[in-house]
C-alpha positions as CSV (number, residue, x, y, z in Angstrom):
1,M,-45.9,-8.3,-25.7
2,I,-48.7,-6.2,-24.3
3,L,-49.6,-2.7,-25.2
4,E,-52.0,-0.4,-23.3
5,L,-53.3,2.6,-25.2
6,E,-55.6,5.4,-24.0
7,P,-58.7,6.3,-26.1
8,A,-57.5,9.8,-26.8
9,G,-54.4,12.1,-26.5
10,R,-50.8,11.3,-26.3
11,G,-51.5,7.9,-24.6
12,A,-53.4,6.8,-27.7
13,V,-50.0,6.3,-29.5
14,A,-47.5,3.4,-29.0
15,R,-44.4,2.2,-30.8
16,V,-43.3,-1.4,-31.4
17,E,-39.8,-2.3,-32.5
18,L,-39.2,-5.3,-34.7
19,T,-35.7,-6.7,-34.9
20,N,-34.5,-8.8,-37.8
21,D,-31.3,-10.6,-36.7
22,G,-31.3,-12.9,-39.7
23,S,-29.0,-12.7,-42.8
24,K,-32.0,-11.9,-45.3
25,D,-34.2,-8.8,-45.7
26,I,-37.8,-9.7,-44.7
27,P,-41.0,-7.8,-45.8
28,Y,-43.7,-7.4,-43.3
29,E,-47.2,-6.0,-43.1
30,V,-49.3,-4.8,-40.1
31,R,-52.9,-5.4,-39.6
32,M,-55.1,-4.5,-36.6
33,M,-57.6,-6.9,-35.4
34,R,-60.3,-6.9,-32.8
35,G,-59.9,-9.9,-30.4
36,E,-62.8,-12.0,-29.0
37,I,-61.8,-14.7,-26.5
38,S,-64.1,-17.5,-25.7
39,P,-64.5,-19.0,-22.3
40,Q,-62.4,-21.9,-23.4
41,G,-59.6,-19.5,-24.5
42,E,-60.2,-19.7,-28.2
43,L,-59.2,-16.5,-30.0
44,S,-61.3,-15.0,-32.8
45,L,-60.0,-12.1,-34.8
46,T,-61.8,-9.7,-37.0
47,P,-60.3,-6.7,-39.0
48,A,-60.2,-3.5,-37.2
49,D,-57.9,-1.3,-39.5
50,D,-60.5,1.5,-39.3
51,Q,-59.9,2.0,-35.6
52,F,-56.2,2.6,-35.9
53,L,-53.5,4.5,-37.9
54,V,-50.3,2.4,-38.4
55,F,-47.0,3.6,-39.9
56,P,-45.5,2.1,-41.8
57,A,-48.3,-0.3,-42.8
58,Q,-45.7,-2.3,-44.8
59,A,-41.9,-2.4,-44.5
60,I,-38.9,-4.3,-45.6
61,V,-36.7,-5.0,-42.6
62,E,-33.3,-5.3,-43.6
63,S,-30.9,-8.0,-42.2
64,N,-29.4,-7.1,-38.7
65,S,-31.6,-4.0,-38.4
66,Q,-34.8,-2.7,-36.6
67,Q,-38.0,-1.3,-37.7
68,V,-40.2,0.8,-35.5
69,F,-44.0,0.5,-36.2
70,R,-46.1,3.4,-34.8
71,V,-49.7,2.6,-34.0
72,Q,-52.4,5.2,-33.0
73,Y,-55.9,4.5,-31.8
74,V,-58.4,6.7,-33.7
75,G,-61.8,4.9,-32.7
76,E,-64.4,5.9,-30.2
77,A,-62.8,8.2,-27.6
78,A,-65.7,7.8,-25.0
79,L,-65.3,4.2,-24.2
80,A,-67.4,2.7,-21.3
81,R,-64.9,-0.2,-20.9
82,S,-61.6,-1.3,-22.2
83,E,-61.4,-3.0,-25.6
84,I,-59.1,-5.8,-26.7
85,Y,-57.2,-5.7,-30.1
86,Y,-54.3,-7.3,-31.6
87,M,-51.6,-5.8,-33.7
88,S,-50.7,-8.5,-36.2
89,I,-47.3,-8.1,-37.7
90,R,-47.1,-10.7,-40.7
91,E,-44.2,-11.8,-42.7
92,I,-45.1,-11.4,-46.4
93,P,-44.3,-14.6,-48.5
94,V,-41.6,-14.0,-51.1
95,D,-42.0,-15.6,-54.5
96,F,-39.3,-18.1,-55.5
97,E,-37.6,-18.1,-58.9
98,K,-39.2,-20.3,-61.4
99,G,-38.1,-23.8,-61.6
100,T,-36.9,-23.8,-57.9
101,S,-38.4,-25.8,-55.1
102,Q,-38.0,-24.5,-51.6
103,V,-39.7,-24.5,-48.2
104,Q,-40.6,-21.1,-46.7
105,V,-41.5,-20.5,-43.1
106,V,-43.7,-17.5,-42.6
107,V,-43.8,-16.0,-39.1
108,N,-46.6,-13.8,-37.6
109,Y,-46.4,-12.0,-34.3
110,N,-49.5,-10.9,-32.4
111,V,-49.1,-8.1,-30.0
112,L,-52.0,-7.7,-27.5
113,A,-53.2,-4.1,-27.6
114,N,-55.7,-2.9,-25.0
115,V,-57.5,0.4,-25.3
116,V,-58.2,1.4,-21.7
117,P,-60.3,4.4,-20.6
118,D,-59.1,6.3,-17.5
119,G,-60.4,5.1,-14.2
120,S,-61.4,1.6,-15.4
121,R,-60.8,-1.4,-13.1
122,P,-61.2,-5.2,-13.4
123,S,-63.5,-7.0,-10.9
124,P,-62.9,-10.7,-10.8
125,V,-65.8,-12.9,-9.6
126,I,-65.8,-16.7,-9.1
127,R,-68.9,-18.2,-10.9
128,S,-68.1,-21.7,-10.0
129,A,-65.4,-24.1,-8.9
130,R,-65.3,-27.8,-9.0
131,F,-62.8,-30.6,-8.6
132,I,-62.2,-32.9,-11.6
133,S,-60.5,-36.2,-11.1
134,S,-58.8,-38.1,-13.9
135,E,-60.9,-36.7,-16.6
136,S,-59.6,-36.8,-20.1
137,A,-59.5,-33.3,-21.4
138,A,-57.2,-30.6,-22.8
139,T,-55.8,-28.2,-20.4
140,L,-57.4,-24.8,-21.1
141,D,-54.5,-22.5,-21.8
142,A,-55.3,-18.8,-22.3
143,N,-52.9,-17.0,-24.0
144,I,-51.5,-14.1,-26.0
145,E,-50.4,-17.3,-26.8
146,E,-54.2,-17.4,-27.3
147,E,-53.6,-18.6,-30.8
148,A,-51.3,-21.6,-29.8
149,D,-52.4,-25.1,-30.7
150,P,-54.3,-26.8,-28.0
151,P,-52.3,-29.5,-26.1
152,A,-53.1,-33.1,-26.6
153,E,-55.7,-34.7,-24.5
154,S,-54.4,-36.2,-21.2
155,S,-55.7,-37.2,-17.9
156,F,-56.4,-34.2,-15.7
157,S,-56.9,-33.9,-12.0
158,G,-57.5,-30.5,-10.4
159,V,-59.9,-27.6,-10.0
160,E,-61.9,-26.2,-12.7
161,I,-62.7,-22.5,-12.1
162,D,-65.2,-20.3,-14.1
163,L,-63.9,-16.8,-13.6
164,A,-65.9,-13.7,-14.7
165,N,-64.7,-10.1,-15.0
166,E,-67.5,-7.8,-13.8
167,G,-65.4,-4.7,-14.1
168,N,-64.8,-2.3,-17.1
169,R,-61.1,-3.0,-17.5
170,Y,-59.4,-6.2,-18.9
171,M,-57.6,-8.4,-16.4
172,L,-54.7,-10.8,-16.7
173,A,-55.7,-13.7,-14.6
174,G,-52.4,-15.3,-14.9
175,M,-50.4,-12.3,-13.7
176,S,-52.5,-12.3,-10.4
177,T,-52.2,-14.2,-7.1
178,W,-54.7,-17.0,-6.5
179,T,-55.4,-18.5,-3.1
180,L,-57.2,-21.8,-3.2
181,T,-58.8,-23.2,0.0
182,G,-61.1,-26.1,0.6
183,T,-61.7,-29.5,2.4
184,T,-60.1,-32.7,1.3
185,V,-62.2,-35.8,0.8
186,E,-60.7,-37.0,4.0
187,G,-62.0,-34.0,5.9
188,Q,-58.7,-32.1,6.3
189,P,-58.4,-28.3,5.6
190,F,-56.5,-27.4,2.5
191,E,-54.8,-24.1,1.3
192,R,-52.6,-23.4,-1.7
193,K,-51.4,-20.2,-3.1
194,F,-50.6,-19.8,-6.8
195,Q,-48.0,-17.0,-7.6
196,P,-47.9,-15.4,-11.1
197,E,-44.8,-17.1,-12.1
198,E,-46.5,-20.6,-11.5
199,L,-49.9,-19.6,-12.9
200,T,-48.6,-18.3,-16.2
201,K,-47.1,-21.8,-16.9
202,M,-50.6,-23.3,-16.2
203,I,-53.0,-20.8,-17.9
204,G,-50.9,-18.3,-19.8
205,V,-51.5,-14.6,-19.2
206,G,-55.2,-15.4,-19.0
207,V,-56.8,-12.4,-20.6
208,V,-60.4,-11.8,-19.4
209,A,-62.3,-9.1,-21.1
210,P,-64.8,-6.8,-19.4
211,G,-68.1,-8.5,-19.1
212,K,-66.7,-11.8,-20.2
213,N,-65.8,-15.1,-18.4
214,R,-63.0,-17.6,-18.7
215,V,-62.8,-21.3,-17.6
216,F,-59.4,-22.2,-16.2
217,R,-58.0,-25.4,-14.8
218,L,-55.2,-25.8,-12.1
219,P,-53.7,-29.1,-11.7
220,L,-53.9,-30.5,-8.1
221,D,-53.0,-33.7,-6.5
222,T,-55.2,-33.4,-3.6
223,S,-58.9,-34.2,-4.1
224,L,-61.2,-31.6,-2.7
225,T,-65.0,-31.6,-2.0
226,D,-66.8,-29.3,-4.4
227,E,-68.9,-27.4,-1.9
228,S,-65.8,-26.5,0.1
229,I,-63.6,-24.9,-2.7
230,K,-63.1,-21.2,-2.5
231,V,-60.8,-19.1,-4.6
232,Q,-59.5,-15.6,-3.8
233,I,-57.9,-13.5,-6.6
234,D,-55.6,-10.7,-5.7
235,I,-54.9,-8.4,-8.8
């Protein structure tokens, strides 16, 4: 789930509904975190509760019921560029009765919350693109899913793209349309278009913050010469 908040006014408020369709009441707490995403897609979270008002901050969601959490941005109103936060909805572990032995699964939900000033826009720039053939490496998955465990190492063949966002608004690389062109090692022209429904399976939603870059990998069976590779991104 992705939220967009404005720095001030009515647009600085959002509502998130959590449904408990289980048979037991579950206690939850909400924490607001600032998100930093590395070029490799690794997510780092730091507390940012002072930038938001959340109500309720804690709640017991009864079985087969819903709870609405209201979140309001109260930080700097005059933002020069969009900021990335995560609304972390965490299940609170319940103490067991003494003398009992049970396994408890605790679930956390991270909702991507972008604070976006009016008139801001992303500006994708390809810093580099190269073909990698049969290299053992983990596929670089970006994700709100950003916290997912990295996939096991495997043989990879395809194009590695270093994408920068030189605009002042976040961009979702996986929700864009990419056109890849180049020349095969046999000297033949090549073109392939990646639509969002295909891209999200490869790179996730691909959040790229303003002034930051991400490295993405697109699997490809056809070998291309590095100097010929060009990537056009339509957002």
